[in-house]
N, C-alpha and C positions, 0 to 999 in steps of 0.2 A: 939641551936646556941653556937658556941665556941667564947669566947672573945679573939680577936687577940691583942687588946689594948683598951684603954678607948674609942677611937673614931671609932672602927671597930670590927664587929663580922662576923663570917662566919659559914656556915654549915660544918660539918665533912662529907667528901665524901670518897668513897671506890673504890679501884682498883679491878680488877678481881682476882688478887693474894690474896686479903683479904677475898674472898668469898669461902665457901665450900658448896657442895651439900650433903644433908643428905639422906642416904639410908632409905627406908621405910620397914615396916614389910612384904611387899609383893614384890616378885621378878618375873621376866619373863625371857624367853629365848630371847637372842638378835635377833634371826631371826623372832620373832613374833612382833617386834617393827617396826612401820612405821615412817620414817623421811621425808616423802613426804611433799612438800610445794606447795601451789597454790596462785598466785597473779593474780587477774583479770581472764582472760580466760586461763592463762598459768600455767600448772602443771609441777613440777619438782620432780624427785626422791630424790633430796637432798636439804636441806635448805641453799643453798650456792650461792652467787654471787661472782665471782672472780673479784677483784678490777681493774678498768680501769687504768692500768699502763703499760708503754712500756716494762718494764722488765719482765712482766708476760703475758700480753695478746696481741697476734698477731691474724690475721684472722685464722691461722692454729690452735693455741692453743684454741681459742674460740670455734672452731668446736669440738675439742677433748673433752673439758670440757663439752660441750653440750651432746656429745655422752655418757659421763660418768655419766650424770644425773644432772649436775649443770647448771649454767648460767654464762657466762663471758661477761663483759661489755667492749667494745672496746673504747679506748680513741680517740675521733675524733680530738683532738688537739695534738696528739702525732706524732711520726715519720711516722706512716703508712699513714697519710694524708698529710704529707709534702714532702715525697719522694716516687718515683715509687718503688724503692727497697732499703729499709733502712738496709739491712743485713750487708753491709760493715761498716756502721756507728755503728751498734750495736756491731760488732766485735771490732771496735776501742774503744768504751766506756769500754769494758771489759778488755782492757790492759792499760788504763790510770792509772797514779799514783795518789795517793790521793790528792796531792798538786794541780794538774792541772785539776782534774775531773770536779769540779763545773764550772770553767770558760769555759772548752770545751763544757760541756752540754749546757751552755747558748748560745754559738756560734752556735751549731748545731740546736738548737730550734728557731733560728731567721729566718729560712727558712719559708716562708709563707705557711699557710694551703691552700690546693687546693680543691675546691668544688667537682671537678670531682672525686678526690680520696676518698672523703667522701662517695659518692654513690657507687664507685667501691668496697670499703672495706666491706660495709654493704652487698652488693650483693654477695660477695665472701662467707660470712658466711651464708647468707640466702639460698644460692644455695645448701648447704649441708643438709638442712631440719631441722636444730636445731633452737631454739628460739634465736632471735637476739636482743641484747641490745647495745645501743650506748650512750656514755657520752659526754656532753658538759659542760663547765663552765657557770655560770649565765651571765658572761660578753659577751660570744659569742653565746648564745642560740638564740637570735633574728636574728642574722646575718645568721646562718647556719641551723636553724631548718628545713627549707623547704627541703633542700637537704637530711636531715635525714629521713623525712617522705616520700618523693618521692622515696627514695631507698627501702622503705618497712621495716624499723626497727620495731620490735614488741614492745619493751619497751624503753622508752626515760629516760635517767638518767641525771638529772641536779645536778652536784656535785661540791662543792667547800669546802674549809676548814670550813667555816661557811656560811650558807645561811639563810637569813631571808625573811619573807614575806613582810617586810616593809623597804626595802633599801632606804635610803635617799641620794640624790645626787644633788648638784647644778651644776654639770658639764654636765650631760647627763640624758636623760629620763631613769629611771631604769626599769628593767624587771617587769612587772605586772604579777606576777605568777598566780593569780587567773584567770585573763582574758586569759592568755596564755594557761593554762591547760584546761580551758573550751573549747577553740577553737580546741584543738587537738583531734584526734580520737584514740590515743594510750595511754595506761597507763603511767603515769609519776612517777618516783621515784626521790625525791628531798632531799637534805641535803648537809652538815651535820648540825646537831643541837645537843645541849647537855643539854637543860633545858626544863622543863615542858611547860613554856609559849611559848617559841620559837617553840616547836613541835606542840602545839595546833594551833598556827597561821598557820603553814605550812599545817597541816591537813585540815584546813578550806579553803585552796586554791583549794581543789579537788584532791590532789595528791593521787595516789594509794598506795604509800609507802613513808616512811620517813627514812632517814639515821640518826641513833643515834650515835653520836661521831664525831670526827674531821677527821676520815679517815687517822689517822697518823700511830701510831705504829712504826715499824722498820724504822730507818733512818729519822724519822720526828723530826724536831727541833723547831716546833712552840712554845713550852713551853719556850725554851731558848731564841728565837728571839723575840717573841711577849709577852711572859708571860701569854699566854692564855692556860688554861688546866682545864679540868674537868675529874676526874677519871672515867674510863669506866663503872664500875659496877653501880655507881650512875647515870650516864648519861642514861644508858639503862633503869633502873628502873623508872626514871623520865619520859622519853619519853613514856614508856609503860603505865604509869599512865595517860598521856595525851590521849593516844589511848582509854583507858577505858572511860574517861570522854567525849571524842568527840563522842564515840559510842552512849552514852545517849543523848548528845546535838543534834546530827544529826538524831536521830530516827533510828539508826541501821547501819550506814555506817562504815565499818571496814577499817581502814588504817593500812597497814603492817608496822611493825617496823623492820628495818634491822640494826643490830649492825655493825658499820663500824670503824675498827681500833683497834690496840692493842691486836690482837689475833694471836699468833704464834704457839700455841699448841692445841691439841684436847680438853684438859680440859678447855681452855679459851672459845672455841666455846660452849661447853656444859653449862658453867656458864652463858654466854650471853643469851642463850636460856632459861635457868632456871629463869633468871631475867626478862623475858618478851619479848625478841626478837622473831620474827617469822622466821627470817633467819639471816645470817651473811654475811658481805662483807669482804673478806680476800685477802691479796696480798702476803706478804713475804713468807708464806709457799710454795706457788706455783712458786715463783722465784727460788726455789731450785730444780725444776723439770728439767730433762735432756732436755725436749722440750722448756724450757723457753727462750724467746728471749734475756734475759739479760745475759745468759751464766755464771750463778753463781753470778751475781751482781743484786742489786735491787735499784730502785729509783722511786720516784713519781714526779708528775708535779711540786711540790713545790721546788724540787731540782734545777730546771733550771729557776726559776723566774728571769726575767731580772734585777730587781732592788733590791729584797730582798729575796734571797733563804732561804727556811725554811725546807730544807731536805738535806740529803747527799746520795751519791752513796755508798751503803753498800755491802760488800762482804758477801754473805750468803752460798756460796758453792752449790754443787749439790749432792743430796742424793738418787734420784731415779726417776722413771717416774711419770707422772701425775696420772696414775692409781694406782701406789703403794702409793703415798701420800694420795690419796682419799680413796682407797678401800683395800690397802695392797697387798700382805703380808708385814708386817713391819719387819725390821731387827734392829730397834732402840727402845730404851725404854724411849724416851723423849717426846712422844706425837707429833712427827713431821711426822709420817707416819700412814697409815690406819686411818685417822682422822674420817671418817664416821663410820667405824667399832667401834671405841672408843665411838662415840656418841651413837650408838645403845646400847653398853654395859652399858654406864652410865644410860640411860633411863631404861634399863632392871633391873639394880641393884636397882633403885629407884621405880620400879614397874609401870612405865607409858608406855602406848602403842602407843601414838602419841604425836606430838609436842604441841598441844593445852593443853593436859592434863599435859604435862611436865612443862608447865609454872606455875603450881600450886605446884611444888615440894618445900619442905622446904629447906631453905638455912641458913647458919650461917656465922657470921663474925669470921675470924680466924687471928692469927698473920701472917703478911706478912713475907715470907722467901725469901732469895735471890734465883734467878733462877739458875739452874745448867746448 
């Protein structure tokens, strides 16, 4: 513990920028490395969930990401379930000036969510044959979950900035996660959380996966607005420790840890997996794809909160196709393209052949350097 003052101490926590992966005495060829990931009955070629953000995931991009080996979660509280055709609104958001962007986003997202569109969007993705993941916030899960299940979603994501297994409210009956998950016939991924104790409680609800982190990263202002922040490297390592202990406590039940937020480069993804994550949830790198609905801009659900926005609309630009960002070839030397090829090379350099083995790789704490 570090003494902050006589009346308060705190742990030293680490960002991903402060972690380095150590090469081993043994190396492999990148083509002999497997980065496949399986959660419940669903197997993916890539350990990747693309974050449920309107600037990144539309029904069309969800299908394309599935075709490329990953999983994309569609935000069921976004524009695609509020409007029959949100393309004109997405185009408008891309030309707003910075001064008016937040207010206009708040106005656009006042349109009510329509249950029939929830079902229609899930069916659009499912019809392509890829695995379908859909996201709701804890506040709207009870109201809309039946529409999600009836439409045939394969994986249900309950995602908020911070989700606890013991939400206390004097205003309304809170979501009982344990009972809710028990009654569903689909695997549930829930989060975020950033501490050992919170993760252990979420794992005890029966979730198939837990999101480690606040799902922030690019454009997220939660630390500035709320003062809430846990550096990502420490968050992932703590949640992975909860998974290990819950595995013993439950007699062998394995809960997947999905690192969520703060990963913009291929090296960040490799470090999150090295620290114990089974997969990563990433948003902003794919907002830079030519197919991205945001047209070179990126924002999350926090950016249009009606009372207290905790995110901004961020210009990220366009660098290539989804396939180039995932699988290359890359024309950039900053870790923004061929992200999965880079992960394979990292694992090959450190001598590991699959993701579970790679979680045992040695890491070091390094001085943090400004990002280029």
